[in-house]
C-alpha positions in Angstrom: 96.0 51.7 81.3 95.4 55.4 80.5 93.7 57.2 83.4 90.8 59.4 82.5 90.9 62.9 84.1 87.6 64.4 84.7 87.3 68.1 84.7 84.6 69.9 86.7 81.9 71.1 84.3 81.5 74.9 84.4 78.3 76.8 83.3 78.5 77.9 79.7 79.3 81.6 79.7 79.8 81.9 76.0 76.3 80.9 74.9 74.4 83.5 72.8 73.1 86.5 74.8 69.5 86.4 73.8 67.0 89.2 74.5 65.2 86.9 77.0 68.4 86.5 79.0 69.1 90.3 78.9 65.6 91.0 80.2 65.9 88.4 82.9 69.2 89.9 84.1 67.8 93.4 84.1 64.8 92.3 86.2 67.0 90.5 88.7 69.7 93.1 89.3 69.7 95.1 92.5 71.2 98.5 93.1 74.3 96.8 94.6 74.6 94.6 91.6 74.7 97.6 89.3 77.4 99.2 91.5 79.5 96.0 91.3 79.2 96.0 87.5 80.2 99.6 87.3 83.2 99.1 89.6 84.5 96.1 87.8 84.1 97.8 84.4 86.0 100.9 85.7 88.8 98.9 87.3 89.1 95.9 85.0 89.2 93.1 87.6 88.3 92.6 91.2 88.8 89.5 93.4 86.1 87.8 95.4 87.7 89.1 98.6 87.8 92.7 97.3 84.1 92.7 96.2 83.2 91.2 99.6 85.1 93.9 101.5 83.5 96.7 99.5 79.9 95.5 99.2 79.0 92.7 101.6 78.9 91.9 105.3 80.3 88.4 104.9 82.5 86.6 102.3 79.8 83.8 102.0 77.2 86.3 100.9 79.6 87.7 98.4 80.4 84.3 96.9 76.7 83.4 96.7 75.7 86.6 94.8 78.7 86.5 92.5 77.9 83.0 91.6 74.4 84.1 90.7 75.7 87.0 88.6 78.1 84.5 86.9 75.2 82.2 86.0 73.2 85.1 84.7 76.2 85.9 82.5 76.7 89.4 84.0 80.2 88.5 85.1 83.0 86.2 84.0 85.7 84.7 86.2 89.1 83.1 86.2 91.7 81.8 88.6 95.3 82.7 88.0 97.9 79.9 88.5 99.7 80.0 91.9 102.5 77.6 93.0 100.7 76.7 96.3 97.0 76.4 96.9 94.4 78.1 94.8 94.0 81.8 93.9 90.7 83.4 94.5 88.3 84.0 91.7 89.0 87.1 89.7 85.9 88.8 88.2 85.6 90.7 84.9 82.5 92.2 83.2 80.6 89.7 81.0 78.8 90.6 77.7 75.3 90.6 79.2 76.6 92.7 82.1 78.0 95.2 79.6 74.7 95.4 77.8 72.9 96.1 81.1 75.5 98.7 82.0 75.2 100.5 78.7 71.4 100.6 79.1 71.7 101.8 82.7 74.0 104.6 81.5 71.5 105.4 78.7 74.1 104.8 76.0 74.8 102.2 73.3 76.8 99.0 73.7 79.2 100.2 71.0 79.6 103.6 72.8 80.4 101.8 76.1 83.5 100.3 74.3 83.2 96.8 75.7 84.9 93.9 74.0 84.8 90.5 75.6 88.3 89.6 74.4 89.7 92.9 75.7 88.0 92.4 79.1 89.5 88.9 79.4 93.0 90.0 78.4 93.8 90.9 82.0 93.6 87.2 82.9 96.9 86.5 81.1 98.4 89.9 81.3 101.8 90.4 83.1 100.1 93.5 84.6 97.5 91.4 86.5 99.2 91.4 89.9 99.9 95.2 89.6 96.2 95.9 88.8 95.0 93.7 91.6 97.4 95.5 94.0 96.2 98.9 93.0 92.6 97.8 93.5 93.6 96.2 96.9 94.8 99.6 98.1 91.4 101.2 97.5 89.6 98.1 98.7 91.3 98.6 102.1 90.2 102.2 102.1 86.6 101.1 101.4 86.8 98.5 104.2 88.2 101.0 106.6 85.4 103.5 105.8 82.8 100.8 106.5 84.2 100.3 110.0 84.8 104.0 110.6 81.8 106.4 110.5 84.0 109.5 110.1 85.9 108.2 107.0 84.9 108.0 103.4 86.4 107.2 100.0 85.0 110.0 97.9 86.8 109.3 94.6 88.5 106.3 93.0 89.6 106.9 89.4 91.3 104.2 87.3 94.5 104.4 85.4 92.6 104.6 82.1 90.7 107.7 83.3 93.9 109.3 84.6 95.5 108.8 81.2 92.6 110.5 79.5 92.9 113.5 81.8 96.6 113.9 82.4 98.4 111.2 80.2 100.4 113.7 78.2 102.1 114.8 81.4 101.7 112.2 84.2 100.3 108.6 84.3 99.3 107.7 87.9 98.1 104.2 88.6 95.0 105.7 90.2 93.6 109.0 91.6 91.7 109.1 94.9 90.0 111.5 97.3 89.8 110.5 101.0 88.0 112.2 103.8 88.5 111.4 107.5 88.2 113.2 110.8 91.8 113.6 112.2 92.9 113.8 115.8 93.7 117.5 115.7 90.2 118.5 116.6 89.7 120.6 113.4 87.0 118.4 111.9 87.1 116.3 108.7 90.2 116.6 106.5 90.1 115.7 102.8 93.1 114.7 100.8 93.4 114.2 97.0 96.2 111.9 95.9 97.9 110.2 93.0 98.8 106.6 93.6 101.9 104.9 92.4 101.8 101.2 93.3 105.2 99.6 93.2 105.7 95.9 92.9 109.5 96.0 92.9 109.7 94.9 89.2 111.5 98.1 88.0 114.5 99.9 89.2 114.1 102.6 91.9 115.7 105.1 89.5 112.7 104.5 87.1 110.3 104.8 90.0 111.8 108.1 91.2 111.8 109.4 87.5 108.0 109.3 87.6 108.1 112.5 89.5 109.3 114.3 86.4 105.8 113.9 84.9 104.1 115.1 88.1 106.5 118.1 88.1 105.4 118.9 84.6 101.8 118.5 85.6 102.3 120.9 88.5 104.0 123.4 86.2 101.3 123.3 83.6 98.2 123.2 85.7 99.1 124.4 89.2 98.0 121.0 90.6 99.9 120.1 93.8 98.1 116.9 94.7 100.3 114.6 96.8 101.9 111.7 95.0 101.9 108.5 97.1 104.3 105.6 96.5 103.0 102.3 97.9 106.0 100.0 98.2 106.6 96.3 98.8 109.4 96.5 101.5 110.9 98.8 104.1 114.3 98.5 102.5 113.0 99.6 99.1 111.2 102.5 100.8 114.4 103.7 102.5 116.4 103.7 99.2 113.5 105.4 97.4 113.4 108.1 100.0 117.1 108.8 99.5 116.5 109.2 95.8 113.5 111.4 96.1 115.2 114.1 98.3 112.8 117.0 98.9 110.5 117.3 95.9 108.8 120.7 95.0 105.4 119.2 95.7 104.0 116.8 98.3 105.3 113.2 98.1 104.9 110.4 100.7 105.9 106.7 100.9 104.5 103.7 102.7 105.0 99.9 102.8 102.1 97.6 102.0 103.2 94.5 103.9 101.2 93.4 107.0 104.4 93.6 109.1 104.5 97.4 108.5 100.8 98.1 109.1 100.1 99.5 112.6 96.4 99.4 111.9 94.1 101.0 109.3 96.0 99.9 106.2 96.7 102.8 103.8 94.3 105.1 105.9 96.5 104.6 109.0 99.7 106.3 110.2 102.0 104.7 107.6 102.9 107.6 105.3 106.4 109.2 105.5 106.6 112.5 103.7 109.6 112.7 101.4 112.5 114.8 102.7 111.4 114.4 106.4 112.5 112.0 109.1 109.0 111.6 110.6 106.7 111.1 112.2 104.6 109.0 109.9 101.1 110.4 109.1 97.7 109.1 108.5 96.4 109.5 105.0 94.0 112.3 105.9 96.9 114.2 107.6 98.6 114.5 104.2 95.9 117.1 103.5 98.1 119.6 105.3 99.8 120.5 102.1 99.4 123.4 99.5 95.9 123.4 98.1 95.2 121.3 94.9 93.8 122.8 91.8 90.1 122.2 91.0 89.5 118.8 89.5 88.7 118.5 85.8 85.0 118.2 84.8 83.7 114.8 83.9 80.2 113.6 83.0 78.1 112.3 85.8 77.5 108.9 84.2 81.2 108.1 83.9 81.9 109.3 87.4 79.3 106.9 88.9 81.5 103.9 88.8 84.5 105.2 90.7 83.3 106.5 94.0 
């Protein structure tokens, strides 16, 4: 006898986006919902855990609201295959969410550049784990700032935006600006940084060679923003430090495994400046470097989704 396998029926997210559905969604979206749509569009994909850490007080509230946004066709979701257990839902922007986002930015759907097939490509991309890892770095900074009144993530720019700005010279995985009151009694310190999130999938020689682009950027623009390498193991960090030597601009490394986290995640005292034996510094303490050049101008609507 052939056994019938029943699949759990999912709401239909591919049905036609009618004007009535669009108006219903617009009327039911909150300010937080708009911020979620902006952030997911800017950074391609966020997990339930990441959205909960950034925007909600409990995971349950995040799951409930995300399910509502899914049913309203503002978001779409998928679960990557994992060998054990179940992966969390990963969320991407849906067609109706894109329409609302375009209207909120006072632009056209075409000008926004949304394509459903393109948005969903990340679900089967070999770069998915890397993108989620980059977003997890900034999620931890967001979570730390929610617990710490004196800390704030001022900027979070995606790889796509970085490529538009500096892609002919350097291609960081992300750009950030972090402000936190340090222990030196001198008030808040602000550090700009380029992030290189390393998953261990390429040779360390290729990782170290990325500094050539930042060296060219520094030569061409005078930008001396620190470059941060976020690594998967202490052993890999040790070998990379040996390859880096003492660069002509600020570079620091840290390990993103829980065993190497003394508290605070990437905001904490985990950063080892290249060419030095220690001690490790907090992220905000990396601001004690040569001043960075003024950031390039961007339009305010585009900037809204990355803070």
